[in-house]
C-alpha positions as CSV (number, residue, x, y, z in Angstrom):
1,M,27.2,-54.3,-61.1
2,E,30.3,-55.3,-60.3
3,D,31.1,-52.2,-58.1
4,C,28.3,-53.1,-55.5
5,L,29.4,-56.6,-55.3
6,A,31.7,-57.5,-52.7
7,K,34.0,-60.6,-52.7
8,Y,34.4,-63.3,-50.1
9,K,37.1,-66.6,-50.4
10,F,35.9,-69.5,-48.9
11,Y,37.9,-72.7,-49.2
12,G,40.2,-70.9,-52.0
13,V,36.4,-69.6,-53.9
14,I,35.7,-66.2,-54.4
15,V,32.1,-66.2,-54.1
16,K,30.3,-61.9,-55.2
17,V,27.6,-61.0,-53.4
18,A,25.8,-58.0,-53.3
19,E,26.0,-56.2,-50.3
20,A,22.5,-55.9,-47.6
21,R,20.8,-57.8,-50.3
22,P,17.1,-58.4,-49.4
23,L,16.2,-61.8,-48.4
24,V,14.3,-62.4,-51.7
25,E,17.4,-61.8,-53.9
26,L,19.3,-64.0,-51.1
27,G,16.9,-66.6,-51.9
28,A,17.1,-66.3,-55.8
29,T,21.0,-66.3,-55.6
30,F,20.8,-69.7,-53.4
31,K,18.5,-71.3,-55.7
32,F,20.6,-70.1,-58.5
33,R,23.7,-71.8,-57.1
34,M,21.6,-75.4,-55.9
35,E,20.3,-75.4,-59.3
36,S,24.7,-75.4,-60.6
37,L,25.3,-77.8,-57.7
38,R,22.2,-80.2,-59.0
39,K,24.0,-79.9,-63.2
40,S,27.3,-80.4,-61.1
41,R,26.6,-83.6,-59.6
42,R,25.0,-84.5,-63.2
43,Q,28.4,-83.5,-64.9
44,N,29.6,-85.8,-61.9
45,L,31.4,-82.6,-60.3
46,P,33.3,-84.1,-56.9
47,G,31.5,-83.9,-54.0
48,T,33.8,-81.7,-52.7
49,I,33.0,-78.9,-55.1
50,A,29.1,-79.2,-53.9
51,L,30.0,-78.7,-50.5
52,L,32.0,-75.7,-51.5
53,F,28.9,-74.3,-52.9
54,I,26.6,-75.1,-50.6
55,A,29.0,-73.5,-47.9
56,A,29.1,-70.3,-50.5
57,A,25.7,-69.7,-50.4
58,A,25.4,-70.3,-45.9
59,A,27.9,-67.5,-46.1
60,V,25.8,-65.3,-48.5
61,L,22.5,-65.7,-46.3
62,G,24.2,-65.2,-42.8
63,F,26.3,-61.7,-43.8
64,S,22.7,-60.3,-45.7
65,L,21.4,-61.3,-42.2
66,L,23.7,-59.5,-40.1
67,T,23.7,-56.6,-42.3
68,N,19.8,-56.1,-42.0
69,L,19.6,-56.9,-38.4
70,G,22.4,-53.7,-38.3
71,T,20.7,-51.5,-40.5
72,A,19.2,-48.3,-38.4
73,R,15.2,-49.0,-38.4
74,T,12.0,-46.6,-38.7
75,L,9.0,-46.6,-36.5
76,P,6.3,-48.4,-38.2
77,G,3.1,-47.0,-39.6
78,E,0.5,-45.3,-37.1
79,S,3.4,-44.5,-34.4
80,T,3.2,-41.2,-32.1
81,W,5.2,-39.8,-29.7
82,G,2.7,-37.5,-26.8
83,G,0.1,-37.1,-29.8
84,V,2.7,-36.1,-32.4
85,P,2.9,-38.5,-35.7
86,V,6.9,-40.0,-36.2
87,S,5.7,-43.0,-38.6
88,G,8.8,-43.7,-41.0
89,L,11.2,-41.7,-38.7
90,T,14.4,-43.0,-36.9
91,V,14.1,-42.9,-33.0
92,D,16.7,-40.1,-32.9
93,E,14.2,-38.5,-35.9
94,A,11.4,-38.7,-34.0
95,A,12.3,-37.0,-30.9
96,A,13.6,-34.1,-32.4
97,R,10.2,-33.4,-34.0
98,V,8.6,-34.1,-31.0
99,E,10.8,-31.3,-29.6
100,A,10.0,-28.8,-32.3
101,V,6.3,-29.2,-31.6
102,F,6.0,-28.5,-27.5
103,S,8.7,-25.9,-28.1
104,T,6.4,-23.7,-30.3
105,P,5.2,-20.8,-28.0
106,L,2.0,-21.0,-26.8
107,E,-0.8,-18.1,-27.4
108,L,-2.2,-16.3,-24.4
109,Y,-5.5,-14.8,-24.7
110,Y,-6.9,-12.3,-21.9
111,L,-9.3,-10.7,-23.0
112,N,-9.0,-8.8,-26.5
113,E,-5.1,-9.0,-26.0
114,T,-2.6,-11.8,-27.4
115,I,0.6,-12.6,-25.6
116,Q,2.8,-15.4,-26.7
117,V,5.2,-16.7,-24.3
118,A,8.3,-19.6,-24.7
119,P,6.8,-23.4,-22.9
120,Q,10.3,-23.0,-20.6
121,Q,9.0,-19.8,-19.3
122,L,6.1,-21.7,-17.8
123,G,7.8,-24.0,-16.3
124,F,7.4,-26.8,-18.9
125,Q,10.6,-29.1,-19.2
126,L,10.0,-32.1,-21.5
127,N,11.7,-35.5,-21.2
128,T,12.9,-36.6,-25.0
129,Q,15.5,-39.3,-23.6
130,S,13.7,-41.4,-21.4
131,M,11.1,-41.3,-24.3
132,V,13.8,-42.7,-27.0
133,D,14.8,-44.8,-24.3
134,L,11.6,-46.7,-23.9
135,A,11.0,-46.6,-27.6
136,K,13.9,-48.6,-28.4
137,R,12.8,-51.4,-25.9
138,V,9.3,-51.5,-26.7
139,G,7.7,-51.7,-30.4
140,Q,10.8,-52.8,-32.4
141,P,10.5,-56.1,-34.7
142,N,11.3,-59.4,-33.4
143,I,13.8,-61.3,-35.8
144,W,11.7,-63.2,-38.1
145,E,10.2,-59.7,-38.8
146,R,13.4,-58.0,-39.6
147,L,14.7,-61.2,-42.0
148,W,11.7,-60.7,-43.7
149,N,12.0,-56.6,-44.1
150,K,8.9,-56.1,-41.9
151,G,8.4,-53.1,-39.2
152,G,7.2,-53.8,-35.9
153,A,3.9,-53.1,-33.9
154,A,2.8,-49.5,-33.7
155,A,4.1,-47.5,-31.4
156,S,2.2,-45.0,-29.2
157,L,3.8,-43.1,-26.2
158,E,2.6,-41.0,-23.9
159,L,4.7,-37.2,-23.5
160,N,7.1,-37.5,-20.9
161,Y,7.2,-34.2,-19.7
162,Q,6.9,-32.0,-16.1
163,V,5.4,-28.2,-15.3
164,D,7.1,-26.3,-12.5
165,G,3.6,-25.2,-11.1
166,E,5.6,-22.8,-8.8
167,M,7.8,-21.1,-11.8
168,L,4.0,-21.1,-14.0
169,R,2.0,-18.9,-11.3
170,A,5.3,-16.9,-10.6
171,Y,4.5,-15.9,-14.4
172,L,1.3,-15.1,-14.4
173,T,1.2,-13.3,-11.0
174,G,4.9,-11.1,-11.4
175,E,4.0,-10.5,-15.6
176,I,0.3,-10.7,-16.9
177,A,-1.8,-9.8,-13.7
178,P,0.3,-6.7,-13.4
179,R,0.3,-5.9,-16.7
180,Y,-3.5,-6.7,-17.9
181,D,-5.5,-6.5,-14.5
182,Q,-7.7,-3.9,-14.0
183,P,-9.4,-3.2,-10.7
184,A,-12.1,-1.8,-10.3
185,Q,-12.8,1.6,-9.1
186,P,-15.4,2.5,-6.6
187,P,-17.7,5.6,-7.0
188,L,-15.1,8.5,-5.7
189,P,-15.5,12.3,-4.4
190,V,-16.3,14.7,-7.6
191,P,-14.4,17.6,-6.4
192,G,-16.6,21.3,-6.3
193,S,-19.7,19.3,-5.9
194,T,-21.5,17.0,-3.5
195,N,-21.5,13.9,-5.9
196,F,-20.1,10.6,-6.4
197,S,-18.7,9.1,-9.5
198,S,-20.3,6.4,-10.9
199,G,-17.0,4.1,-10.2
200,T,-16.7,1.3,-12.7
201,G,-16.3,-2.5,-13.2
202,G,-13.0,-4.6,-13.5
203,W,-11.6,-7.6,-14.1
204,Q,-8.7,-9.9,-12.4
205,L,-6.9,-13.2,-13.9
206,D,-8.1,-16.3,-12.0
207,I,-4.6,-18.0,-11.5
208,P,-5.5,-20.9,-10.7
209,Q,-8.4,-22.3,-13.6
210,S,-5.8,-20.4,-16.0
211,V,-2.7,-22.6,-14.5
212,T,-4.7,-25.4,-15.2
213,R,-5.6,-24.3,-18.7
214,I,-2.1,-24.0,-19.8
215,S,-0.8,-26.7,-18.3
216,S,-2.7,-29.1,-20.7
217,A,-1.9,-26.6,-23.5
218,L,1.5,-27.4,-22.9
219,A,1.3,-31.1,-23.5
220,D,-1.1,-30.8,-25.9
221,P,0.3,-30.9,-29.8
222,A,-2.2,-29.5,-31.5
223,N,-3.9,-26.7,-29.7
224,R,-1.1,-24.2,-28.6
225,T,-3.6,-21.6,-27.6
226,V,-4.9,-20.4,-23.9
227,E,-7.6,-18.6,-23.4
228,L,-7.1,-16.8,-19.9
229,V,-9.6,-17.2,-17.1
230,V,-10.6,-13.9,-16.7
231,A,-13.3,-13.0,-13.5
232,G,-15.2,-9.6,-14.0
233,E,-15.2,-7.4,-11.3
234,S,-18.6,-5.2,-10.2
235,I,-18.1,-1.7,-9.2
236,P,-17.6,-1.9,-5.4
237,A,-19.7,0.4,-2.8
238,A,-18.5,3.7,-2.4
239,S,-16.0,3.3,0.5
240,L,-16.5,5.3,4.3
241,Q,-13.1,6.5,4.3
242,N,-13.9,7.9,1.1
243,L,-17.1,9.5,2.2
244,E,-14.8,11.1,5.3
245,I,-12.5,12.5,3.0
246,F,-15.4,14.3,1.0
247,L,-17.0,15.9,4.5
248,K,-13.7,17.0,5.2
249,Q,-13.0,18.5,2.1
250,T,-16.3,20.4,2.2
251,I,-16.0,21.7,5.0
252,A,-12.5,22.9,4.1
253,A,-13.9,24.5,0.6
254,S,-16.5,26.4,2.7
255,G,-13.7,28.0,4.1
256,F,-15.0,27.4,8.1
257,T,-12.3,27.9,10.5
258,G,-14.4,26.8,13.7
259,V,-14.9,23.5,15.2
260,A,-17.1,21.1,13.5
261,E,-17.9,17.5,14.4
262,V,-19.7,15.1,12.3
263,Y,-21.6,11.8,13.5
264,L,-23.1,9.3,10.7
265,Q,-24.1,5.6,11.6
266,D,-26.3,3.1,9.2
267,P,-28.4,1.6,11.8
268,K,-28.7,-1.3,9.9
269,T,-25.4,-2.6,9.9
270,D,-24.0,-0.3,12.4
271,E,-21.5,1.1,10.3
272,L,-20.0,4.4,11.8
273,L,-18.6,7.5,10.6
274,H,-17.2,10.0,13.2
275,F,-14.8,12.6,13.0
276,A,-14.0,16.4,14.0
277,G,-11.9,19.2,13.2
278,R,-10.6,22.7,13.7
279,S,-9.6,24.7,11.0
280,G,-8.8,21.7,9.0
281,T,-7.1,19.8,11.5
282,D,-8.5,16.4,12.8
283,I,-8.9,16.8,16.9
284,P,-10.5,14.2,19.2
285,V,-14.1,13.5,18.7
286,D,-16.7,14.1,21.9
287,I,-16.4,17.1,22.2
288,A,-19.4,19.1,24.5
289,F,-21.8,20.8,22.9
290,S,-24.2,23.0,24.1
291,A,-27.0,21.3,23.4
292,A,-29.8,24.1,22.6
293,S,-33.3,22.8,21.2
294,T,-31.6,18.9,20.6
295,M,-31.9,18.6,24.3
296,K,-35.6,18.4,23.6
297,I,-35.3,14.6,22.1
298,P,-34.5,13.6,25.5
299,I,-37.1,15.3,27.1
300,M,-39.2,13.4,25.0
301,V,-38.3,10.1,25.6
302,S,-38.2,10.7,29.4
303,A,-41.7,12.0,29.4
304,L,-42.8,9.1,27.4
305,R,-41.6,6.6,29.9
306,R,-43.6,7.7,31.5
307,T,-46.8,8.1,30.0
308,G,-49.3,5.4,29.4
309,E,-50.6,4.0,25.9
310,P,-52.6,5.7,24.3
311,I,-50.6,8.4,24.5
312,P,-53.2,11.4,25.7
313,D,-54.2,13.9,23.6
314,G,-52.8,16.7,26.3
315,V,-49.4,14.9,26.3
316,Q,-49.2,14.6,22.4
317,Q,-49.8,18.5,22.1
318,L,-47.2,19.6,24.4
319,I,-44.8,17.3,22.4
320,E,-45.6,18.2,19.3
321,R,-45.1,22.0,19.8
322,M,-41.8,21.3,21.8
323,I,-40.8,19.2,18.6
324,V,-42.3,20.4,15.3
325,L,-43.0,24.3,16.5
326,S,-39.3,23.9,18.6
327,E,-41.0,25.9,21.9
328,N,-39.6,26.1,25.0
329,P,-42.3,26.6,27.6
330,P,-43.9,23.6,25.8
331,A,-40.7,21.4,27.4
332,D,-40.8,22.7,30.8
333,T,-44.5,22.0,31.1
334,L,-44.1,18.2,29.6
335,M,-41.9,17.9,32.4
336,E,-43.3,19.6,35.4
337,N,-47.0,17.4,34.7
338,V,-45.7,14.2,33.2
339,I,-42.1,13.8,34.6
340,G,-43.8,16.2,37.7
341,S,-41.3,17.2,40.2
342,T,-39.5,20.8,40.7
343,F,-36.4,18.8,39.7
344,A,-37.9,17.1,36.5
345,P,-34.6,18.2,34.5
346,L,-32.5,16.9,36.9
347,E,-34.6,13.0,35.8
348,V,-33.6,14.0,32.5
349,T,-30.4,13.5,32.9
350,A,-30.9,10.9,35.4
351,D,-32.4,8.5,32.3
352,M,-29.9,9.2,29.8
353,Q,-26.4,9.0,32.0
354,D,-27.9,6.5,34.3
355,R,-30.4,4.4,32.2
356,L,-29.0,5.1,28.6
357,G,-25.3,5.4,29.1
358,L,-25.3,8.8,27.4
359,Q,-22.9,10.3,30.0
360,N,-21.7,13.2,27.9
361,T,-25.8,14.7,27.7
362,F,-27.8,16.5,31.0
363,L,-30.1,19.3,31.2
364,A,-29.7,21.2,34.9
365,G,-32.4,23.5,34.6
366,Y,-35.7,24.5,33.1
367,F,-35.8,26.4,29.9
368,Y,-37.9,29.6,31.5
369,F,-35.4,32.9,31.7
370,G,-34.2,33.2,34.5
371,A,-34.5,29.2,35.5
372,P,-32.2,28.3,38.4
373,L,-29.4,25.8,38.0
374,L,-30.5,22.9,39.8
375,Q,-26.7,21.4,39.5
376,L,-23.2,21.8,37.9
377,Y,-22.2,18.3,36.2
378,Q,-19.0,17.9,35.3
379,T,-18.6,15.1,32.1
380,P,-15.8,13.6,30.6
381,A,-16.3,15.7,27.5
382,N,-16.5,18.6,29.3
383,S,-13.6,18.0,31.6
384,R,-11.6,17.5,28.3
385,V,-8.7,20.1,28.2
386,D,-7.4,20.2,25.0
387,V,-11.3,21.7,23.4
388,N,-13.2,23.5,25.1
389,L,-15.8,25.4,23.3
390,D,-17.6,26.6,26.6
391,P,-20.8,25.0,26.3
392,D,-23.6,26.0,28.2
393,V,-24.2,24.5,31.7
394,Y,-27.5,24.4,31.2
395,N,-28.0,21.8,29.0
396,Q,-24.8,19.9,27.1
397,T,-24.4,16.9,24.7
398,T,-22.0,15.3,22.3
399,T,-22.3,13.8,18.9
400,S,-22.1,10.2,19.5
401,D,-24.3,10.5,22.8
402,M,-27.5,12.2,20.6
403,G,-26.6,9.6,17.3
404,A,-26.9,6.3,19.9
405,L,-30.2,8.0,21.4
406,L,-31.5,8.7,17.7
407,T,-29.9,5.1,17.0
408,G,-31.8,3.4,19.7
409,I,-35.5,5.1,19.0
410,Y,-34.7,3.8,14.9
411,H,-34.5,0.2,16.7
412,C,-36.8,0.5,18.7
413,A,-39.6,1.3,16.1
414,Q,-39.0,-1.2,14.2
415,G,-39.3,-3.5,16.9
416,K,-35.7,-5.0,17.8
417,P,-33.9,-4.2,20.8
418,S,-32.3,-0.9,21.5
419,L,-30.7,1.3,24.0
420,L,-34.1,2.2,24.7
421,T,-36.3,-0.7,24.8
422,D,-33.5,-2.2,27.2
423,A,-33.2,0.8,29.6
424,F,-36.8,1.1,29.5
425,P,-39.0,-2.3,29.4
426,N,-42.4,-1.8,28.5
427,E,-42.0,1.8,29.5
428,I,-40.6,2.6,25.6
429,T,-42.3,0.4,23.3
430,P,-42.4,0.4,18.9
431,S,-45.4,2.4,18.9
432,K,-44.0,5.2,21.1
433,C,-41.1,5.1,19.0
434,S,-42.5,5.5,15.6
435,Y,-44.6,8.1,17.6
436,M,-41.4,10.1,18.2
437,L,-40.2,9.7,14.7
438,D,-43.1,11.0,13.1
439,V,-43.0,14.0,15.1
440,L,-39.4,14.6,14.5
441,A,-40.1,14.3,11.1
442,R,-42.7,16.6,11.2
443,N,-40.3,19.5,12.2
444,E,-40.3,20.6,8.8
445,I,-38.5,23.8,8.7
446,G,-36.9,23.9,5.1
447,V,-33.3,24.6,5.9
448,L,-30.2,22.6,7.6
449,S,-30.5,18.6,6.9
450,E,-33.9,19.1,4.6
451,A,-32.5,21.3,2.5
452,G,-29.9,18.6,1.5
453,V,-32.4,16.0,0.0
454,P,-34.4,15.7,-2.4
455,D,-38.4,16.9,-2.0
456,G,-40.1,14.7,0.0
457,T,-37.6,12.7,1.0
458,R,-38.6,11.9,5.2
459,V,-36.2,13.5,7.6
460,A,-37.2,13.1,11.3
461,H,-34.7,15.9,12.9
462,K,-34.3,18.4,15.5
463,H,-32.1,21.1,15.2
464,G,-30.8,23.5,17.4
465,W,-29.5,27.0,18.1
466,T,-29.7,30.0,20.3
467,E,-28.0,33.4,20.7
468,E,-25.3,33.6,24.2
469,A,-25.2,36.2,26.6
470,D,-22.7,37.8,24.0
471,G,-25.7,38.5,21.6
472,F,-24.3,36.0,19.1
473,L,-24.9,32.5,17.6
474,H,-22.1,30.7,18.7
475,T,-23.1,26.7,17.8
476,I,-25.9,25.5,15.4
477,S,-26.9,21.9,15.1
478,D,-28.9,19.3,13.7
479,A,-29.5,16.1,14.4
480,G,-32.0,13.2,12.7
481,V,-32.8,10.5,10.9
482,V,-33.1,10.3,7.3
483,F,-35.2,7.7,5.2
484,S,-34.1,7.4,1.9
485,P,-34.8,4.1,-1.0
486,G,-30.9,3.6,-0.9
487,G,-30.9,2.9,3.0
488,D,-31.9,4.9,5.9
489,F,-28.8,7.0,8.4
490,V,-28.7,8.8,11.1
491,F,-26.9,11.6,11.4
492,V,-25.7,14.2,13.7
493,V,-23.8,18.2,12.8
494,F,-22.3,20.3,15.6
495,L,-20.6,23.9,13.9
496,Y,-19.3,26.2,16.8
497,D,-17.4,29.6,15.8
498,A,-16.0,31.2,19.1
499,N,-16.0,34.9,17.5
500,Q,-19.7,34.4,15.7
501,L,-21.5,31.8,13.5
502,L,-23.1,33.4,10.7
503,F,-26.7,31.5,10.3
504,D,-26.7,31.1,6.4
505,P,-22.7,29.6,5.7
506,A,-23.4,27.4,8.5
507,D,-27.4,26.4,7.5
508,E,-25.8,25.9,3.9
509,L,-22.8,23.9,5.4
510,I,-25.4,21.4,7.1
511,A,-27.5,21.0,4.2
512,K,-24.1,20.4,2.0
513,L,-22.7,17.8,4.3
514,V,-26.1,15.8,4.3
515,Q,-26.6,15.9,0.8
516,V,-23.2,14.4,0.4
517,M,-24.5,11.3,2.9
518,Y,-27.2,11.1,1.0
519,N,-25.3,10.5,-2.2
520,Y,-23.5,8.3,-0.2
521,Y,-26.2,5.8,0.2
522,N,-27.9,6.9,-3.2
523,L,-25.5,6.4,-6.1
524,L,-27.7,5.6,-8.4
525,A,-30.5,8.7,-7.7
526,Q,-28.0,11.0,-6.4
527,E,-29.2,14.7,-5.5
528,L,-27.2,18.1,-7.3
529,W,-26.5,20.8,-5.4
530,L,-28.4,23.7,-6.4
531,G,-27.1,26.5,-4.1
532,G,-24.2,28.3,-4.6
533,P,-20.7,28.2,-3.1
534,V,-20.8,27.9,0.6
535,S,-18.9,30.3,1.9
536,F,-17.7,31.9,5.6
537,P,-15.8,35.0,5.5
538,Q,-12.3,34.9,6.8
539,N,-11.7,36.5,10.4
């Protein structure tokens, strides 16, 4: 025990005391000294010696107090810093423990993928020194608790930290999303067929919600895992852009080197696809084509606007022979008897151009052989110098004119405002438009557009082709409305070859193009092309 004693000299008296003894030991020492003092008194020691002993005991007590107050204290029981237990630790030890806990990596879960990342990469910064400073000001034992070797009140400090939101978002945007996001894929054309792929769903990181979850986890000592918020993406609809590419690929694959113009409109959404090409190269649309029998649709409209309801049987018979059987004499008779003028073809033209605004559509004479040309028409389409297909001077149209007319009939039949009802109020009615679609749907020829859709599909259409002065077929067309489970659509297709257009490959190409359109609208019930490859002979 001698080595652990300190010697102090007080007025020439050497007093040995233990360094930094607890107060209990000091009390015992003091009591011993007091007993010695009383004995000294009983032994008639001089008063000066007694005072010396008292002074020595006070010195021992004061030194022990100073020693105890200067000793490093530990944090009391139930103390936490930011949720981390720090009881029994010094302030510096507590700071080190908190830093260790909040420096452990976070585990981010992106679906089935696990990513470990240091908090600092996520913009997390711990302000340890501010917590240390605060701990030194609060929760420490007072002087009497220190005298009796008792701790202070439990110290629970909130975590002092900050998260750089921009840095966190940049990490998710630049590191996580590009690596793990899977964009949904729309249905795409299947080369060599008329079908689209089924497409695939996808998923995408929800960055705002994931930021919220990560920010909470960064300040949580117990839960260092984060389930990132990932939003599923349904299969997107097939795009018109991909449909256009598919249609152009279908034309190119057939080896067709003439002029093709394709028009497609969704009458419910007014979504429009329209392109023209020659030998695989795009050219401006709205080319002037010989209308041939497709001109019978405008004749039907002009005749019905001049006919009351119910429609007389005689008129119906003429219309049905003109449309269903595609006969020319009923067309002439209808114009003569209903429109009632030698210049009836010009009346049809006026209805189309002046009333409906279809500037590129005209009929300049009757159909019978040798009929006089009543007027020579110049239109925006046949005035073009970049494309001239030498169209028939008796009747001409464009794909957009014919498409707009069919869309107007479709809207009118549904009782909606349309091109026809606006131009001919109280003359063209929904019932007349329904009748027109019914007649067009009875034009069942088993080829062209009808060959491209499933059996039983309603196709209200009118086709057109004719041998020209050289005895060859140069132009073939089909225009109508397809009614399908996945959506109705208006289509117009014109093909032209300056040398000779062979019917069979032209027929198959139009059927195949309409089948591609049908499959675009009916992705869950697509039709398969059962014919062989479409092939045009190369000139």
